[in-house]
C-alpha positions as CSV (number, residue, x, y, z in Angstrom):
1,M,-124.0,7.8,-33.4
2,K,-121.7,10.0,-35.4
3,T,-122.1,12.8,-32.9
4,N,-121.1,10.5,-30.1
5,R,-117.9,9.5,-31.9
6,I,-117.0,13.0,-32.5
7,L,-117.5,13.9,-28.8
8,I,-115.4,10.9,-27.8
9,I,-112.6,11.9,-30.1
10,V,-112.7,15.5,-28.9
11,L,-112.7,14.5,-25.2
12,S,-109.8,12.1,-25.9
13,L,-107.7,14.9,-27.5
14,V,-108.5,17.2,-24.5
15,I,-107.4,14.6,-22.0
16,V,-104.2,14.0,-23.9
17,W,-103.5,17.7,-24.0
18,L,-104.2,18.1,-20.3
19,A,-101.9,15.1,-19.6
20,Y,-99.2,16.7,-21.6
21,L,-99.5,20.0,-19.8
22,A,-99.5,18.3,-16.4
23,F,-96.4,16.3,-17.4
24,F,-94.6,19.3,-18.7
25,S,-95.4,21.4,-15.5
26,S,-94.0,18.6,-13.3
27,R,-90.5,18.9,-15.1
28,K,-90.0,22.6,-13.9
29,G,-89.0,24.0,-10.6
30,A,-90.3,26.9,-8.6
31,D,-88.2,29.4,-10.6
32,G,-89.4,27.9,-13.9
33,K,-86.0,26.3,-14.7
34,P,-85.9,22.7,-15.8
35,V,-85.1,20.4,-12.9
36,E,-82.9,18.1,-15.0
37,L,-80.7,21.0,-16.0
38,W,-80.3,22.2,-12.4
39,H,-79.5,18.6,-11.3
40,T,-76.9,18.2,-14.1
41,N,-75.2,21.5,-13.3
42,T,-75.1,20.7,-9.6
43,V,-73.5,17.3,-10.3
44,A,-71.0,18.7,-12.7
45,V,-70.0,21.5,-10.3
46,W,-69.7,19.2,-7.4
47,H,-67.8,16.7,-9.4
48,T,-65.4,19.4,-10.6
49,N,-64.8,20.5,-7.0
50,N,-64.2,16.9,-6.1
51,I,-61.5,16.7,-8.8
52,T,-59.9,19.9,-7.4
53,A,-60.0,18.3,-3.9
54,E,-58.2,15.2,-5.3
55,R,-55.5,17.5,-6.8
56,W,-55.1,19.2,-3.4
57,H,-54.8,15.8,-1.8
58,T,-52.2,14.7,-4.4
59,N,-50.1,17.9,-3.9
60,T,-50.2,17.4,-0.2
61,I,-48.9,13.9,-0.4
62,E,-46.1,14.8,-2.8
63,L,-44.9,17.8,-0.7
64,V,-44.9,15.7,2.5
65,R,-43.1,12.8,0.9
66,T,-40.5,15.1,-0.7
67,N,-39.8,17.4,2.2
68,T,-40.0,14.8,5.0
69,I,-38.5,11.7,3.4
70,L,-36.4,12.4,0.3
71,Q,-34.6,15.5,1.5
72,P,-33.2,13.9,4.7
73,V,-32.0,10.9,2.8
74,T,-30.2,13.1,0.3
75,N,-28.5,15.1,3.0
76,E,-27.4,11.9,4.7
77,V,-25.7,10.7,1.6
78,I,-24.0,14.0,0.9
79,K,-22.7,14.2,4.5
80,E,-21.3,10.7,4.6
81,V,-18.4,10.2,7.0
82,A,-15.9,7.4,7.6
83,A,-16.7,4.8,10.3
84,R,-15.0,5.4,13.6
85,L,-12.2,2.9,14.3
86,S,-11.4,1.4,17.6
87,E,-8.0,2.0,19.2
88,Q,-7.1,-1.6,18.5
89,E,-8.0,-1.2,14.8
90,R,-6.0,2.1,14.6
91,Q,-2.9,0.3,16.1
92,A,-3.3,-2.5,13.6
93,A,-3.5,-0.1,10.7
94,I,-0.4,1.8,11.9
95,A,1.6,-1.5,12.4
96,G,0.6,-2.6,8.9
97,F,1.8,0.7,7.5
98,R,5.1,0.4,9.2
99,F,5.5,-3.2,8.1
100,L,4.8,-2.5,4.5
101,H,7.1,0.5,4.3
102,A,10.0,-0.8,6.5
103,P,13.5,-0.3,5.1
104,T,15.8,-3.3,4.6
105,A,18.8,-3.7,6.9
106,V,21.6,-4.1,4.4
107,S,24.2,-5.4,6.9
108,G,24.4,-7.6,10.0
109,P,25.1,-4.7,12.4
110,A,22.2,-2.7,11.0
111,A,19.9,-5.4,12.5
112,L,20.9,-4.1,16.0
113,Y,19.1,-0.8,15.2
114,K,17.7,0.5,18.5
115,A,18.0,-2.9,20.2
116,S,18.1,-1.6,23.8
117,P,18.3,-2.5,26.6
118,I,19.9,-5.9,26.5
119,A,18.9,-8.9,28.7
120,V,21.6,-11.6,29.1
121,E,20.9,-15.3,29.2
122,V,23.5,-18.1,29.6
123,T,23.0,-21.8,29.0
124,I,25.8,-24.4,29.8
125,D,25.3,-27.9,28.5
126,E,25.9,-30.8,30.8
127,S,28.8,-31.9,28.6
128,A,30.7,-28.7,29.3
129,K,29.9,-28.2,33.0
130,K,32.9,-30.1,34.2
131,L,35.2,-27.8,32.2
132,V,33.6,-24.5,33.4
133,A,34.5,-23.5,36.9
134,D,31.9,-20.8,37.1
135,D,28.1,-21.4,37.0
136,K,25.8,-19.7,34.5
137,D,25.0,-16.8,36.8
138,A,28.7,-15.9,37.2
139,V,29.1,-16.1,33.4
140,R,26.0,-13.9,32.9
141,K,27.3,-11.2,35.3
142,R,30.7,-11.2,33.6
143,I,29.0,-10.6,30.2
144,E,26.8,-7.8,31.7
145,A,29.9,-6.1,33.1
146,T,31.5,-6.2,29.6
147,L,28.4,-4.6,28.1
148,K,28.1,-1.9,30.7
149,A,31.8,-1.1,30.2
150,Q,30.9,-0.4,26.5
151,N,28.0,1.9,27.5
152,I,25.4,-0.6,26.3
153,P,22.2,-0.5,28.4
154,V,21.4,-3.7,30.3
155,A,18.2,-4.8,31.9
156,E,17.1,-8.0,33.7
157,K,14.0,-8.2,31.4
158,S,13.9,-7.0,27.9
159,P,12.6,-8.2,24.5
160,Y,16.2,-8.1,23.2
161,R,17.8,-11.2,24.7
162,L,21.6,-11.8,24.3
163,S,21.9,-15.6,24.7
164,L,25.2,-17.5,25.2
165,A,25.2,-21.3,24.8
166,I,28.3,-23.3,25.8
167,E,28.7,-27.0,24.9
168,Q,31.5,-29.6,24.5
169,L,31.8,-30.9,21.0
170,W,34.4,-33.6,21.8
171,S,37.4,-34.2,24.0
172,T,40.4,-36.5,24.3
173,D,42.8,-37.6,27.0
174,V,45.9,-37.8,24.9
175,P,46.6,-35.0,24.7
176,R,44.1,-33.6,27.2
177,V,42.2,-31.2,25.1
178,A,38.5,-30.4,24.4
179,L,36.7,-28.7,21.6
180,L,34.1,-26.3,23.0
181,G,31.3,-24.6,21.0
182,L,30.2,-21.1,21.9
183,R,27.2,-19.5,20.3
184,L,26.2,-16.0,21.1
185,E,23.0,-14.6,19.5
186,L,20.6,-11.7,20.0
187,R,17.0,-13.0,19.9
188,E,13.8,-11.0,19.8
189,N,10.2,-11.3,18.7
190,A,10.0,-10.9,14.9
191,V,7.2,-10.6,12.3
192,L,7.5,-12.9,9.3
193,Q,5.6,-12.8,6.0
194,R,4.8,-16.2,4.5
195,S,2.7,-16.4,1.3
196,G,0.8,-13.3,2.2
197,D,0.3,-14.4,5.8
198,V,2.0,-12.5,8.7
199,I,3.1,-14.5,11.7
200,Q,5.2,-13.9,14.8
201,S,8.3,-15.8,15.6
202,A,11.4,-15.8,17.8
203,G,13.8,-14.1,15.5
204,E,17.6,-13.9,15.4
205,A,18.9,-10.4,14.8
206,W,22.6,-11.2,15.3
207,S,24.6,-14.3,15.9
208,S,28.2,-15.6,16.1
209,A,29.3,-19.3,16.5
210,T,32.8,-19.8,17.8
211,P,34.5,-23.2,18.2
212,R,37.4,-23.1,20.7
213,L,40.0,-25.8,21.4
214,V,41.1,-25.6,25.0
215,R,43.4,-27.5,27.2
216,I,41.4,-29.4,29.8
217,P,43.6,-28.4,32.8
218,N,43.2,-24.7,31.9
219,A,39.7,-25.0,30.3
220,S,38.0,-22.6,32.7
221,E,40.4,-19.7,32.1
222,E,40.7,-20.3,28.4
223,L,36.9,-20.4,28.2
224,K,36.7,-16.9,29.9
225,T,39.0,-15.5,27.2
226,A,36.8,-17.1,24.5
227,V,33.6,-15.6,26.0
228,D,35.2,-12.2,26.2
229,E,36.2,-12.3,22.6
230,V,32.7,-13.2,21.3
231,V,31.0,-10.7,23.5
232,N,33.4,-7.9,22.4
233,K,32.6,-8.8,18.8
234,F,28.9,-8.2,19.6
235,C,29.7,-4.9,21.3
236,A,31.7,-3.7,18.3
237,D,28.7,-4.5,15.9
238,Y,26.3,-2.9,18.4
239,L,28.3,0.3,18.6
240,K,28.6,0.4,14.8
241,A,24.9,0.2,14.5
242,K,24.6,3.0,17.0
243,D,26.9,5.2,14.9
244,N,24.7,4.5,11.8
245,E,21.5,4.9,13.7
246,K,20.6,8.3,12.2
247,D,21.1,7.1,8.7
248,L,18.8,4.2,9.1
249,E,16.3,6.3,11.0
250,S,16.1,8.7,8.1
251,R,14.9,5.8,5.9
252,V,12.2,4.7,8.3
253,P,9.0,6.3,7.0
254,G,6.9,8.3,9.5
255,I,3.2,8.0,9.8
256,P,1.5,10.6,7.5
257,A,-0.2,13.5,9.4
258,D,-3.5,12.7,7.7
259,F,-3.2,8.9,8.2
260,L,-6.6,7.6,9.4
261,S,-7.6,11.2,10.2
262,G,-11.0,10.7,8.7
263,S,-11.8,7.8,11.1
264,R,-11.7,9.8,14.3
């Protein structure tokens, strides 16, 4: 019995030893290196290469983003230019500059600065028609002749309108006299500033109101004399403004050479 136990123990140890040798042999490769170490090295090398690939991928993205996107945007900002203005916007800007820097006319005649040519208009009120022998066209031609004699340009249509209005203020039969009102004024389109707003209006650059007492029997002739007097007064102021034209022109600012140059 003892001998059998000893044999069983010995055989068991031999089997365990052979199993150990078989297990150990299975863990080696053909070249005798451990399989686990080869596998670990392969994984580590491949993983390291993969990290290098990721860095290459990152560098590629950064270069493309910087060269293709950021650089053009930076250049666009550096080379920024003013917006191109339309011709209407340019004219508005120039008109605004002239309006803001316009000199003030210090006297009545100065308001006639470069008001040329002159268009003549005549209005005769119904109350005065029976005292005026000539119609309004005849009175207008008489005024135009006076202006031309003073070398003042005349035109049928002009923004500078010299308007004469004649009316009867009152009359009496004893004695037979009448009071006539003559108003001569130069009207034109004007720009007005109201509380920061700018509006257009029919402006009055020059005016003269003259009451004249006339004898009814001679009203037509006396009226001609009164019209000549008020028109001659206008001519005197017009020519005075003409003489001082250069002085006022020297105070009118010119448009700077570089004004709005960046917008074209």
